[in-house]
N, C-alpha and C positions, 0 to 999 in steps of 0.2 A: 439493526437495519431490517425493515420489513420488506421482503421481496416476494412478488407474486410468482408462483410456480405454475407454469402452463403444462397441460397434458402434451405429450409428444406429437400427437397427430395434428397436422396443419391442414385446415379445410378452407378452401376459397369458395365463396358464395356469390353468385351473380345477383344483380339487382333487378333489372327490367324483366318482368314476367316471372320472377322468382320471389323477390321481396316486395316489389311495387307492381301494381297493375300497370301494364304498358299498352299492349296491343288492344285489349278490351277497352281501356280508358280512351285510347285514340279513336276506336270505333264508335264509342258512345259520343265523343265530341263531334266526329264526322256526321253521324246520324242526326245529331241535334242541329249542327250548323248547316248541313246541306239537304236535310229532309229527304233522305233516300227512301224510295218506295219500290220494292221492299227494303227494309233496313238491312245494312250490312251486318252479318253475324260472324263470330270469330272462326267458325268452321270454314269460312271462305278463304281465310289466310293460310296459304300453304307454303309461303316463302317468307324469310326475314329479309325484306328489301323489295324494291320495285319488281313487279311481275307482269305488268301490262294489263292488269285487271282493275276493276273499280276499287278494290281494296288498297290500291296504291295511294289513295287520298290520305291514309293514316300517316304516311311519311311526312306530310306537311306539318303535322303537329310536333314532330321532333325538332322543329326549327323555332319553336316558340318558348320563351322562358316561362310563361304561365303554365304550360304543360308540366314542366318539371317541378314547379312550385306546388302544384295541386295533385300530382299523381297520388292516387290512394295507396296506402299500405295494404298489401294482400291480407285477407282474413287469416289469422293464425301466424302471421310472419313474426310478430314480436315474441310470442311464446316460443316459436320455433328457434329463433336466434338465441333466446335465453337458454333453452334446453341444450342446444348445440354447444353453446359456450361452456356448459358444465362438463362436457366430455371431450372437447377438442379446442385447439387454438384456432379462432375463426378470423378470417380476413374477408372483407367485403371487396369484391372486384367489380368494377363497373366501367363500361365503355360509354362515355358520354363526351360530346363535343366540348372543346376547351371553353367556349362561351358559357357553358352551363355547369362546369365543374364546381364552381363555388356554391351554386344553388344546390346541386346534388350532395356535396359534402356536408353542408349545413343541415339539410334534411336528414341525411343518414345519421349524423351525430345526435340530432334531436329525436329521431324516431326509434333508434336502436342504441342499446347500451354498449357502445364499442368505442375504443380509443382511436384518436386520430392516426396513430401509427399502424392501425389495422385497416385503413382505407387505402385501396390501390386503384388509381384511375388510369385508364388507357385502353386502347383497342387491342394491344398485343398480349392477350392472355396466354399465348404460347410461350411467353418469356417469364411467366410467373411460376415460381417453384413452390408448389403446395403438394401435399400428399393426395388430397382429394379435391376435385373441382366439381361443383354443382352449377350447371348452366343449361339454359334452354336452347342455345344456338348450337346446332350440330357442328359447325366449323370450329368452334372453340373446343368442343369435346374431342373432335378428331385430331386436333393439332396440339393439344396440351401435353406437356411432359409429366403431368400428374400420374402417379401410380394407379389411381382409381378415378378415371373420368366418369361422371354420372350425369346423364341427360335428364333434365326435368321435363316431363312429358307435356307437350303442347301441340296444337294442330299442325304447326309447321314442321314438326319433327316426327310425325307419326310413322313415316316410312324408314326411319333410321334404325338399323339393327347393329349387332356386334359390340354393344357396350352396355354397361349398367344403365338402367332406366328406372326412374321412380315417378309415381303419379302424384305424390303428396309429401308433406313434411314428415309425417309419421314413418313412411317407408324409408325416407332418407336417414332419419335418426336411427331406425332399426339396422340399416345397412352400416352406418358408422359404428354402432355397438358391436357388430360382427367383425369389423376390420380391427 
């Protein structure tokens, strides 16, 4: 019997703005569709959710199946996931509305070499038991039971302190190697 042996470290990796472009892609769509002058730039997004600013328009794209079908894979994400899988057991964690879960699952299986049983969908990441969580949303990092919560640096979490924070995939891989 050939059984696969996983490293003991369990790592959860968020999808939107970690593996797939999300806010920037929504901004690109909004600028294209609404012809903003000046165009919206990612530095204007300071909150994950409605803020009462012109950037709220990006939220409308999260209601469209086409958005999830065409979200670009972030540059280096495939190589990152491959390298991470060589040193840890990797789970993809994603908060996506039920209407888009099928689209998201099929995309993840196609875009990344991960098995179905390592996809976890839902908003309650605080209920997921992993050793390390990589996420860009401060609320997920602050509420996780993970021993090592790691914030993926984005404009909407610049002011968050008191946790591990990485700017890119290389920094995260180096951190995992140290753990």
